[in-house]
N, C-alpha and C positions, 0 to 999 in steps of 0.2 A: 676848604671846603670852596667847590669850583664857582669861577666868576664865570658868570651867563654875559653875554655878549646880545645886540640884537642886530641884523640887517636888514634898515627895509628895502626893496625890490620894488620899483616901476611897475606896475603887471596891468596887463589889460589885451583884447583881442587884435589878433591881428588888425582886423579894423577898426576900430579904436585908435592904434598908434596910428595910421593910415590917415585918421582924423585927426589928431593931433598935431602930425608933420604937418598937414594943410594950414592949421592954426599958428604955424610958425613956430613949435617944439621943438627942440634941440637935446638932446641929451648931454648932461654936461662929460666933460671929461673922467672916465672913471664910471660918470653912474650906470647902475647894470639895471635891465630892464630884461622882464619876464614874456616873452609872448602867449598867454592862454593856451590858448585850440591850436597852436602849433608847436607848444616844447620846446622852442626858440628862447636861447637869452644873446641877448644884445649891450653892447658897452660902448658908450658912448665916447664921443672923441673930442666933445664941445664947438664940432663945428660942421661933421656930417648930420643931414637927418637919417630919419628913421630906413627910408627905404635903400639907403646908400652902406647902412653899414653893417660889417659880416653879422649872419645870424649861426650862431650854434648851436650846436644839438649835439647831444649825448643822453641816450634814454637813461646809462646808469646813476647816472647824476640826477636826472629829472626824477629817478624813480627814488631816491635817496631823499630830495627832499622835500617832494608834493607834500605827503600830509607833515611838512614841521610848518607850514604854514598858519598862523592864525588866520582870523578874520576881517584883521587889519593889514595881513600883509607884511608882517611879523615875522623873520626867521629865525629861531634860539640856536643858537652854536657854544654849545660847551667852551669857552678860553682857557680851559687847562691850568687855571692860577691854583695856587694854595690857597 
């Protein structure tokens, strides 16, 4: 039987990310965020503001995972365990 792991991504619109940034929120090192309305992924470094982080866009990746989120933002991944 395969093990199922969950990865929780922070997600929100671009405007929400900017609002969070203005409130002092910084993504921790390695923390992943998804910008819903721009199909962008950001990865925190623990120091930089959202607006300073590199935005990653790969439409094939977004298409692959888009329907895998539940209403709580959880992404199910097959761990491939025995």
